[in-house]
ROPATOR-271987 format. One record per residue (C-alpha): chain; residue in three letters; residue number from 0; x, y, z. Coordinates in pm, 1 decimal, always signed. Example, Ala and Ser with C-alpha at 12.3 -4.5 7.8 and 13.67 -1.06 7.14 Angstrom:
{node 'A', 'Ala', 0, {+1230.0, -450.0, +780.0}} {node 'A', 'Ser', 1, {+1367.0, -106.0, +714.0}} 
***
This chain:
{node 'A', 'Met', 0, {+0.0, +0.0, +0.0}} {node 'A', 'Asn', 1, {+131.1, +345.3, -93.6}} {node 'A', 'Ile', 2, {-27.2, +578.9, +160.4}} {node 'A', 'Ser', 3, {-195.6, +565.0, +499.9}} {node 'A', 'Ile', 4, {-374.8, +884.9, +599.3}} {node 'A', 'Val', 5, {-428.3, +929.2, +973.2}} {node 'A', 'Ile', 6, {-687.2, +1189.5, +1074.0}} {node 'A', 'Pro', 7, {-751.4, +1256.0, +1445.1}} {node 'A', 'Leu', 8, {-1072.6, +1443.4, +1509.6}} {node 'A', 'Leu', 9, {-1304.9, +1580.3, +1773.9}} {node 'A', 'Asn', 10, {-1656.2, +1696.5, +1682.0}} {node 'A', 'Glu', 11, {-1589.4, +1754.3, +1312.1}} {node 'A', 'Ala', 12, {-1898.5, +1582.8, +1166.2}} {node 'A', 'Glu', 13, {-1974.0, +1867.5, +924.7}} {node 'A', 'Ser', 14, {-1639.7, +1848.4, +746.1}} {node 'A', 'Leu', 15, {-1576.6, +1471.4, +728.3}} {node 'A', 'Thr', 16, {-1768.7, +1385.2, +412.0}} {node 'A', 'Glu', 17, {-1619.4, +1676.4, +218.0}} {node 'A', 'Leu', 18, {-1270.3, +1589.7, +343.7}} {node 'A', 'His', 19, {-1316.6, +1222.0, +251.4}} {node 'A', 'Asp', 20, {-1435.4, +1302.7, -100.1}} {node 'A', 'Trp', 21, {-1146.3, +1543.7, -151.4}} {node 'A', 'Ile', 22, {-888.0, +1288.1, -35.7}} {node 'A', 'Val', 23, {-1040.5, +1012.2, -251.6}} {node 'A', 'Ser', 24, {-1029.8, +1239.4, -556.2}} {node 'A', 'Val', 25, {-658.9, +1308.5, -498.9}} {node 'A', 'Met', 26, {-581.6, +940.8, -441.4}} {node 'A', 'Gln', 27, {-762.7, +826.5, -754.1}} {node 'A', 'Ser', 28, {-618.3, +1095.8, -979.3}} {node 'A', 'Asn', 29, {-266.8, +988.4, -873.8}} {node 'A', 'Ser', 30, {-340.4, +612.7, -880.3}} {node 'A', 'Phe', 31, {-234.5, +567.7, -517.0}} {node 'A', 'Ser', 32, {-333.7, +265.0, -315.0}} {node 'A', 'Tyr', 33, {-443.1, +404.6, +17.8}} {node 'A', 'Glu', 34, {-629.3, +380.7, +344.2}} {node 'A', 'Ile', 35, {-792.6, +656.0, +550.3}} {node 'A', 'Leu', 36, {-793.3, +610.9, +928.2}} {node 'A', 'Phe', 37, {-1029.6, +839.3, +1115.5}} {node 'A', 'Ile', 38, {-956.2, +848.4, +1489.3}} {node 'A', 'Asp', 39, {-1260.2, +976.7, +1676.9}} {node 'A', 'Asp', 40, {-1122.0, +1119.3, +1999.0}} {node 'A', 'Gly', 41, {-1443.5, +1101.9, +2201.3}} {node 'A', 'Ser', 42, {-1666.0, +1321.1, +1982.4}} {node 'A', 'Thr', 43, {-2004.7, +1417.6, +2124.7}} {node 'A', 'Asp', 44, {-2162.5, +1502.9, +1788.9}} {node 'A', 'Asn', 45, {-2242.9, +1249.3, +1514.8}} {node 'A', 'Ser', 46, {-1885.1, +1223.4, +1383.4}} {node 'A', 'Trp', 47, {-1875.8, +846.5, +1439.4}} {node 'A', 'Glu', 48, {-2201.4, +795.2, +1249.4}} {node 'A', 'Val', 49, {-2053.2, +985.4, +954.2}} {node 'A', 'Ile', 50, {-1734.9, +775.3, +969.5}} {node 'A', 'Ser', 51, {-1942.2, +455.7, +981.9}} {node 'A', 'Ser', 52, {-2136.6, +565.6, +675.2}} {node 'A', 'Leu', 53, {-1818.7, +649.9, +486.7}} {node 'A', 'Ser', 54, {-1665.8, +309.8, +574.8}} {node 'A', 'Glu', 55, {-1970.5, +135.7, +426.4}} {node 'A', 'Gln', 56, {-1930.1, +330.9, +104.0}} {node 'A', 'Asn', 57, {-1552.2, +296.0, +83.8}} {node 'A', 'Gln', 58, {-1365.7, -6.3, +222.0}} {node 'A', 'Asn', 59, {-1047.6, +200.5, +233.2}} {node 'A', 'Val', 60, {-1199.1, +402.0, +517.9}} {node 'A', 'Lys', 61, {-1120.0, +270.4, +865.1}} {node 'A', 'Gly', 62, {-1213.2, +409.4, +1202.2}} {node 'A', 'Ile', 63, {-1115.8, +397.4, +1565.7}} {node 'A', 'Arg', 64, {-1345.2, +541.1, +1830.9}} {node 'A', 'Phe', 65, {-1216.8, +631.1, +2177.0}} {node 'A', 'Leu', 66, {-1432.5, +581.0, +2484.0}} {node 'A', 'Lys', 67, {-1376.2, +945.8, +2574.2}} {node 'A', 'Asn', 68, {-1150.5, +1236.3, +2480.4}} {node 'A', 'Phe', 69, {-790.7, +1124.9, +2544.3}} {node 'A', 'Gly', 70, {-610.2, +1385.2, +2334.2}} {node 'A', 'Lys', 71, {-456.2, +1424.5, +1990.7}} {node 'A', 'Ser', 72, {-130.1, +1249.1, +2079.8}} {node 'A', 'Gln', 73, {-314.9, +937.4, +2189.5}} {node 'A', 'Ala', 74, {-528.4, +948.3, +1874.8}} {node 'A', 'Leu', 75, {-218.1, +964.7, +1655.9}} {node 'A', 'His', 76, {-56.5, +680.5, +1848.7}} {node 'A', 'Ala', 77, {-363.9, +462.2, +1797.3}} {node 'A', 'Gly', 78, {-364.9, +543.0, +1426.2}} {node 'A', 'Phe', 79, {+7.5, +483.2, +1382.2}} {node 'A', 'Thr', 80, {-19.1, +132.7, +1527.2}} {node 'A', 'Gln', 81, {-271.4, +39.2, +1256.6}} {node 'A', 'Thr', 82, {-111.0, +193.0, +946.0}} {node 'A', 'Lys', 83, {-7.2, -33.0, +659.2}} {node 'A', 'Gly', 84, {+113.0, +219.1, +400.5}} {node 'A', 'Asp', 85, {+474.4, +278.1, +301.5}} {node 'A', 'Val', 86, {+416.1, +649.6, +365.6}} {node 'A', 'Val', 87, {+200.1, +782.0, +647.4}} {node 'A', 'Ile', 88, {+29.6, +1120.0, +612.6}} {node 'A', 'Thr', 89, {-126.8, +1302.1, +907.9}} {node 'A', 'Met', 90, {-372.1, +1584.9, +867.2}} {node 'A', 'Asp', 91, {-644.1, +1761.4, +1061.6}} {node 'A', 'Ala', 92, {-1012.6, +1704.7, +995.9}} {node 'A', 'Asp', 93, {-1119.3, +2069.7, +984.8}} {node 'A', 'Leu', 94, {-1041.2, +2124.1, +613.1}} {node 'A', 'Gln', 95, {-762.5, +2368.5, +695.7}} {node 'A', 'Asp', 96, {-510.3, +2115.6, +557.8}} {node 'A', 'Asn', 97, {-520.7, +2073.4, +180.9}} {node 'A', 'Pro', 98, {-521.0, +1711.5, +49.3}} {node 'A', 'Glu', 99, {-375.8, +1839.7, -278.5}} {node 'A', 'Glu', 100, {-41.2, +1859.1, -95.3}} {node 'A', 'Ile', 101, {-29.8, +1482.6, -41.5}} {node 'A', 'Pro', 102, {+126.7, +1375.1, -375.7}} {node 'A', 'Glu', 103, {+424.7, +1609.1, -337.4}} {node 'A', 'Leu', 104, {+472.9, +1507.7, +25.9}} {node 'A', 'Tyr', 105, {+466.9, +1143.9, -87.5}} {node 'A', 'Gln', 106, {+727.9, +1213.0, -354.4}} {node 'A', 'Met', 107, {+956.4, +1386.1, -104.5}} {node 'A', 'Ile', 108, {+950.7, +1075.3, +115.1}} {node 'A', 'Thr', 109, {+988.3, +816.9, -161.8}} {node 'A', 'Asn', 110, {+1212.3, +999.7, -411.6}} {node 'A', 'Glu', 111, {+1412.6, +1239.3, -196.0}} {node 'A', 'Asn', 112, {+1448.5, +985.4, +85.8}} {node 'A', 'Tyr', 113, {+1330.2, +1204.5, +371.1}} {node 'A', 'Asp', 114, {+1231.4, +1025.9, +690.6}} {node 'A', 'Leu', 115, {+981.1, +1297.5, +774.2}} {node 'A', 'Val', 116, {+846.7, +1603.4, +594.1}} {node 'A', 'Ser', 117, {+662.5, +1867.2, +794.0}} {node 'A', 'Gly', 118, {+420.5, +2116.4, +646.5}} {node 'A', 'Trp', 119, {+483.3, +2488.2, +691.2}} {node 'A', 'Lys', 120, {+177.2, +2711.7, +688.7}} {node 'A', 'Lys', 121, {+370.3, +3014.9, +577.3}} {node 'A', 'Lys', 122, {+54.6, +3215.3, +507.3}} {node 'A', 'Arg', 123, {-205.7, +3164.2, +777.0}} {node 'A', 'Tyr', 124, {-570.7, +3259.5, +808.1}} {node 'A', 'Asp', 125, {-581.7, +3251.2, +1187.4}} {node 'A', 'Ser', 126, {-601.6, +3537.2, +1435.1}} {node 'A', 'Val', 127, {-273.0, +3729.1, +1443.8}} {node 'A', 'Ile', 128, {-287.0, +3798.2, +1817.2}} {node 'A', 'Ala', 129, {-441.0, +3473.9, +1939.4}} {node 'A', 'Lys', 130, {-249.5, +3230.7, +1718.7}} {node 'A', 'Asn', 131, {+7.3, +3371.4, +1476.0}} {node 'A', 'Leu', 132, {+232.4, +3562.6, +1717.5}} {node 'A', 'Pro', 133, {+226.8, +3298.1, +1994.6}} {node 'A', 'Ser', 134, {+292.5, +3033.2, +1729.2}} {node 'A', 'Lys', 135, {+599.0, +3217.9, +1597.7}} {node 'A', 'Leu', 136, {+739.4, +3250.3, +1950.7}} {node 'A', 'Phe', 137, {+665.8, +2886.9, +2022.5}} {node 'A', 'Asn', 138, {+834.6, +2768.0, +1701.9}} {node 'A', 'Trp', 139, {+1139.2, +2986.0, +1766.4}} {node 'A', 'Ala', 140, {+1181.9, +2835.7, +2113.6}} {node 'A', 'Ala', 141, {+1133.5, +2483.8, +1975.7}} {node 'A', 'Arg', 142, {+1401.8, +2536.9, +1709.3}} {node 'A', 'Arg', 143, {+1651.9, +2673.9, +1958.4}} {node 'A', 'Thr', 144, {+1589.4, +2403.1, +2214.5}} {node 'A', 'Ser', 145, {+1561.8, +2096.9, +1991.3}} {node 'A', 'Gly', 146, {+1802.7, +2178.8, +1709.6}} {node 'A', 'Val', 147, {+1537.0, +2077.5, +1452.3}} {node 'A', 'Lys', 148, {+1518.4, +2360.5, +1198.8}} {node 'A', 'Leu', 149, {+1147.2, +2373.2, +1119.2}} {node 'A', 'His', 150, {+932.4, +2684.5, +1088.3}} {node 'A', 'Asp', 151, {+604.7, +2520.1, +1193.2}} {node 'A', 'Phe', 152, {+622.6, +2236.1, +1444.4}} {node 'A', 'Asn', 153, {+247.6, +2238.6, +1507.7}} {node 'A', 'Cys', 154, {+130.3, +2191.5, +1148.4}} {node 'A', 'Gly', 155, {-93.1, +1884.6, +1138.2}} {node 'A', 'Leu', 156, {-0.9, +1804.3, +777.7}} {node 'A', 'Lys', 157, {+308.9, +1582.5, +785.8}} {node 'A', 'Ala', 158, {+445.7, +1284.2, +594.8}} {node 'A', 'Tyr', 159, {+650.4, +998.7, +740.1}} {node 'A', 'Lys', 160, {+820.7, +683.9, +636.8}} {node 'A', 'Ser', 161, {+634.5, +394.8, +792.2}} {node 'A', 'Ala', 162, {+939.8, +304.1, +1001.0}} {node 'A', 'Val', 163, {+925.4, +642.7, +1174.4}} {node 'A', 'Val', 164, {+571.2, +612.2, +1308.9}} {node 'A', 'Lys', 165, {+631.8, +252.5, +1413.3}} {node 'A', 'Asn', 166, {+935.5, +344.3, +1622.6}} {node 'A', 'Ile', 167, {+839.2, +661.7, +1806.5}} {node 'A', 'Asp', 168, {+618.3, +685.7, +2112.8}} {node 'A', 'Val', 169, {+370.7, +975.4, +2093.5}} {node 'A', 'Asn', 170, {+216.1, +1036.0, +2434.6}} {node 'A', 'Gly', 171, {+86.7, +1311.3, +2660.0}} {node 'A', 'Glu', 172, {+68.7, +1617.8, +2434.8}} {node 'A', 'Met', 173, {+387.8, +1541.5, +2243.9}} {node 'A', 'His', 174, {+221.3, +1546.8, +1900.8}} {node 'A', 'Arg', 175, {+368.0, +1896.0, +1859.7}} {node 'A', 'Tyr', 176, {+716.4, +1751.0, +1885.0}} {node 'A', 'Ile', 177, {+698.5, +1443.4, +1663.0}} {node 'A', 'Pro', 178, {+992.7, +1577.3, +1453.7}} {node 'A', 'Val', 179, {+1196.7, +1605.0, +1774.2}} {node 'A', 'Leu', 180, {+1093.0, +1255.0, +1884.0}} {node 'A', 'Ala', 181, {+1193.2, +1125.9, +1540.1}} {node 'A', 'Lys', 182, {+1530.3, +1298.7, +1557.2}} {node 'A', 'Asn', 183, {+1596.8, +1156.9, +1903.9}} {node 'A', 'Ala', 184, {+1509.5, +810.0, +1770.9}} {node 'A', 'Gly', 185, {+1772.8, +843.1, +1494.9}} {node 'A', 'Phe', 186, {+1557.9, +961.5, +1201.1}} {node 'A', 'Thr', 187, {+1756.6, +1270.7, +1113.2}} {node 'A', 'Ser', 188, {+1652.7, +1331.1, +751.1}} {node 'A', 'Ile', 189, {+1379.0, +1584.4, +824.8}} {node 'A', 'Gly', 190, {+1245.1, +1816.0, +556.6}} {node 'A', 'Glu', 191, {+989.0, +2091.9, +527.0}} {node 'A', 'Lys', 192, {+738.6, +2195.7, +263.0}} {node 'A', 'Val', 193, {+535.5, +2513.9, +235.8}} {node 'A', 'Val', 194, {+169.2, +2410.0, +231.6}} {node 'A', 'Lys', 195, {-157.5, +2593.1, +175.4}} {node 'A', 'His', 196, {-350.1, +2691.3, +484.0}} {node 'A', 'Gln', 197, {-723.1, +2740.0, +450.5}} {node 'A', 'Ala', 198, {-966.9, +2923.3, +671.3}} {node 'A', 'Arg', 199, {-1182.2, +2700.0, +890.4}} {node 'A', 'Lys', 200, {-1506.6, +2624.1, +707.8}} {node 'A', 'Tyr', 201, {-1708.5, +2454.4, +982.2}} {node 'A', 'Gly', 202, {-1715.3, +2458.8, +1361.1}} {node 'A', 'Thr', 203, {-1463.3, +2618.0, +1593.8}} {node 'A', 'Thr', 204, {-1107.8, +2544.0, +1696.6}} {node 'A', 'Lys', 205, {-1059.7, +2289.1, +1975.8}} {node 'A', 'Phe', 206, {-740.8, +2452.7, +2103.5}} {node 'A', 'Gly', 207, {-713.8, +2765.2, +2317.3}} {node 'A', 'Met', 208, {-426.9, +2982.5, +2434.6}} {node 'A', 'Asn', 209, {-341.7, +2725.1, +2700.6}} {node 'A', 'Arg', 210, {-195.8, +2500.4, +2430.1}} {node 'A', 'Phe', 211, {+101.1, +2739.4, +2400.7}} {node 'A', 'Ile', 212, {+164.5, +2728.8, +2773.9}} {node 'A', 'Asn', 213, {+138.9, +2350.1, +2770.2}} {node 'A', 'Gly', 214, {+355.3, +2346.5, +2460.0}} {node 'A', 'Phe', 215, {+639.9, +2531.3, +2630.8}} {node 'A', 'Leu', 216, {+616.3, +2301.6, +2933.3}} {node 'A', 'Asp', 217, {+624.6, +1998.0, +2703.8}} {node 'A', 'Leu', 218, {+925.1, +2149.0, +2526.3}} {node 'A', 'Ile', 219, {+1115.4, +2161.4, +2855.5}} {node 'A', 'Thr', 220, {+1009.2, +1804.1, +2926.2}} {node 'A', 'Ile', 221, {+1122.9, +1670.0, +2589.9}} {node 'A', 'Trp', 222, {+1451.3, +1860.8, +2614.9}} {node 'A', 'Phe', 223, {+1517.7, +1703.1, +2952.6}} {node 'A', 'Leu', 224, {+1407.0, +1354.4, +2848.0}} {node 'A', 'Ser', 225, {+1611.7, +1362.3, +2529.6}} {node 'A', 'Arg', 226, {+1927.0, +1425.0, +2732.2}} {node 'A', 'Phe', 227, {+1868.4, +1251.0, +3061.9}} {node 'A', 'Gly', 228, {+1553.3, +1040.9, +3020.1}} {node 'A', 'Lys', 229, {+1750.5, +718.3, +2997.1}} {node 'A', 'Arg', 230, {+2020.4, +816.0, +3246.1}} {node 'A', 'Pro', 231, {+1876.4, +1034.2, +3526.5}} {node 'A', 'Met', 232, {+2173.0, +944.9, +3748.9}} {node 'A', 'His', 233, {+2400.7, +1137.2, +3511.4}} {node 'A', 'Leu', 234, {+2219.5, +1459.2, +3600.2}} {node 'A', 'Phe', 235, {+2088.9, +1417.1, +3952.6}} {node 'A', 'Gly', 236, {+2374.4, +1197.3, +4068.9}} {node 'A', 'Ala', 237, {+2644.0, +1430.5, +3938.4}} {node 'A', 'Leu', 238, {+2464.1, +1737.2, +4073.2}} {node 'A', 'Gly', 239, {+2417.5, +1567.4, +4409.8}} {node 'A', 'Val', 240, {+2783.9, +1464.9, +4439.5}} {node 'A', 'Ile', 241, {+2904.2, +1814.8, +4349.0}} {node 'A', 'Met', 242, {+2673.1, +1984.5, +4600.5}} {node 'A', 'Phe', 243, {+2761.7, +1736.2, +4874.2}} {node 'A', 'Leu', 244, {+3133.6, +1787.0, +4817.5}} {node 'A', 'Ile', 245, {+3094.9, +2166.2, +4827.2}} {node 'A', 'Gly', 246, {+2902.2, +2151.6, +5154.7}} {node 'A', 'Phe', 247, {+3137.9, +1892.8, +5303.1}} {node 'A', 'Thr', 248, {+3444.5, +2098.0, +5206.8}} {node 'A', 'Ile', 249, {+3302.8, +2409.4, +5373.3}} {node 'A', 'Ala', 250, {+3207.6, +2217.9, +5687.9}} {node 'A', 'Phe', 251, {+3547.5, +2042.8, +5699.2}} {node 'A', 'Tyr', 252, {+3730.8, +2374.9, +5669.0}} {node 'A', 'Met', 253, {+3520.0, +2524.7, +5948.0}} {node 'A', 'Gly', 254, {+3605.2, +2228.5, +6167.7}} {node 'A', 'Ile', 255, {+3980.3, +2262.4, +6101.5}} {node 'A', 'Glu', 256, {+3960.4, +2635.0, +6165.0}} {node 'A', 'Lys', 257, {+3782.9, +2585.7, +6498.0}} {node 'A', 'Leu', 258, {+4020.1, +2311.2, +6617.0}} {node 'A', 'Phe', 259, {+4354.3, +2452.7, +6505.6}} {node 'A', 'Leu', 260, {+4338.0, +2806.4, +6363.6}} {node 'A', 'Asn', 261, {+4095.1, +2992.6, +6586.4}} {node 'A', 'Pro', 262, {+3992.9, +2777.9, +6887.7}} {node 'A', 'Thr', 263, {+3860.6, +3079.4, +7082.9}} {node 'A', 'Gly', 264, {+3636.3, +3207.1, +6805.6}} {node 'A', 'Arg', 265, {+3260.7, +3167.7, +6772.4}} {node 'A', 'Leu', 266, {+3105.5, +2825.0, +6791.6}} {node 'A', 'Ile', 267, {+3054.7, +2661.6, +6455.0}} {node 'A', 'Thr', 268, {+2680.2, +2639.9, +6515.5}} {node 'A', 'Glu', 269, {+2665.5, +3016.3, +6563.7}} {node 'A', 'Arg', 270, {+2795.5, +3082.0, +6214.4}} {node 'A', 'Pro', 271, {+2549.2, +3105.7, +5916.4}} {node 'A', 'Thr', 272, {+2807.4, +2940.8, +5690.9}} {node 'A', 'Phe', 273, {+2766.4, +2615.7, +5884.9}} {node 'A', 'Tyr', 274, {+2394.7, +2598.0, +5803.0}} {node 'A', 'Ile', 275, {+2460.0, +2680.9, +5438.3}} {node 'A', 'Ala', 276, {+2710.9, +2393.9, +5424.7}} {node 'A', 'Leu', 277, {+2467.5, +2160.3, +5601.7}} {node 'A', 'Ala', 278, {+2180.4, +2249.8, +5366.9}} {node 'A', 'Thr', 279, {+2406.6, +2199.4, +5066.3}} {node 'A', 'Met', 280, {+2503.8, +1851.7, +5181.9}} {node 'A', 'Ile', 281, {+2139.5, +1758.8, +5247.2}} {node 'A', 'Ile', 282, {+2026.1, +1881.8, +4904.5}} {node 'A', 'Gly', 283, {+2319.3, +1701.3, +4742.6}} {node 'A', 'Thr', 284, {+2223.0, +1378.2, +4916.2}} {node 'A', 'Gln', 285, {+1859.1, +1417.4, +4809.1}} {node 'A', 'Ser', 286, {+1959.1, +1482.6, +4448.8}} {node 'A', 'Phe', 287, {+2174.6, +1169.8, +4445.1}} {node 'A', 'Ile', 288, {+1887.8, +963.9, +4586.4}} {node 'A', 'Ala', 289, {+1649.4, +1112.8, +4325.1}} {node 'A', 'Gly', 290, {+1885.1, +1000.1, +4047.3}} {node 'A', 'Phe', 291, {+1914.7, +655.0, +4201.3}} {node 'A', 'Leu', 292, {+1534.9, +620.4, +4230.7}} {node 'A', 'Gly', 293, {+1497.6, +740.2, +3870.9}} {node 'A', 'Glu', 294, {+1728.1, +461.3, +3755.9}} {node 'A', 'Leu', 295, {+1524.4, +204.2, +3952.6}} {node 'A', 'Ile', 296, {+1196.7, +330.8, +3805.9}} {node 'A', 'Leu', 297, {+1332.9, +312.0, +3449.8}} {node 'A', 'Arg', 298, {+1430.6, -48.9, +3501.6}} {node 'A', 'Ser', 299, {+1094.6, -150.7, +3642.5}} {node 'A', 'Lys', 300, {+841.3, +59.1, +3449.3}} {node 'A', 'Arg', 301, {+569.3, -105.9, +3245.7}} {node 'A', 'Asp', 302, {+390.3, +16.5, +2937.4}} {node 'A', 'Asn', 303, {+42.1, +116.4, +3056.5}} {node 'A', 'Lys', 304, {-252.4, +182.0, +2826.4}} {node 'A', 'Arg', 305, {-302.9, +552.4, +2763.5}} {node 'A', 'Tyr', 306, {-644.0, +530.0, +2596.8}} {node 'A', 'Leu', 307, {-944.0, +296.4, +2565.4}} {node 'A', 'Ile', 308, {-1096.7, +210.1, +2228.3}} {node 'A', 'Lys', 309, {-1474.5, +177.3, +2222.2}} {node 'A', 'Glu', 310, {-1505.2, +31.3, +1871.0}} {node 'A', 'Asn', 311, {-1335.6, +27.5, +1531.3}} {node 'A', 'Leu', 312, {-1418.4, -14.9, +1164.3}} {node 'A', 'Asn', 313, {-1252.2, -223.4, +891.1}} {node 'A', 'Leu', 314, {-947.6, -305.3, +1103.2}} {node 'A', 'Asp', 315, {-802.5, -654.9, +1108.0}} 
***
């Protein structure tokens, strides 16, 4: 199979039929073998009924329905586990991503040997204050922190080699940082393509300003995990040893001074420096223990389910 298209959605019933017909037209005009996976992330409208109807009309349409809203990252993860295409395309269900971009994205993966190609909505039709400016700041911080030189990390329209989506773990709200996850997993051939952005035709956005705050927090998390996630002792242990040695050295010097250099001076316990040294040693010890516990947790953790599927369509 040439292409798997993964579409996470929440309450997008009005746009699904039009999006499906548009994708099918593109697939047929380019003679692609394909599948469309709609991931219903706990919609409360009739999105699932629309998906069910589309699957009856077109056997290439498949669906997964979550028991409740678990988030876009979990929806993508569920879709990625089911894909069968050589190239996996992700896009949003709100018609703001243009299916006409798919053939060129496919060619960039297959002919130019990219592992991942991310869309760049260079010209946007969103609110300048509410979305455009925060998005630019967010993308700048993501580039500086991750080292991945993309202009638009949050664009839903992306293309991947199948091996990429099968070997990265998208969880929490890390869908914004799939290129970073891919890079950390060893898929370093990451490209970018300017894509058309269209004004929302139906419904309202499901994301508010809080997504930028959460995005920055997730960015810190992924930066930390990419460097120390598999070796917490290297950070906490080293920091703990250094702090303990600093505190111990200060306390040792104070003891030598009191015993040999200035026996008639103030008591050690009357000097603020003693309590600074003591606090430093305690914090150093705690940091070392935190690193040690982190190592134990890594060695004993289990993969827990992050979402519950209520039903699916046309999946083996």
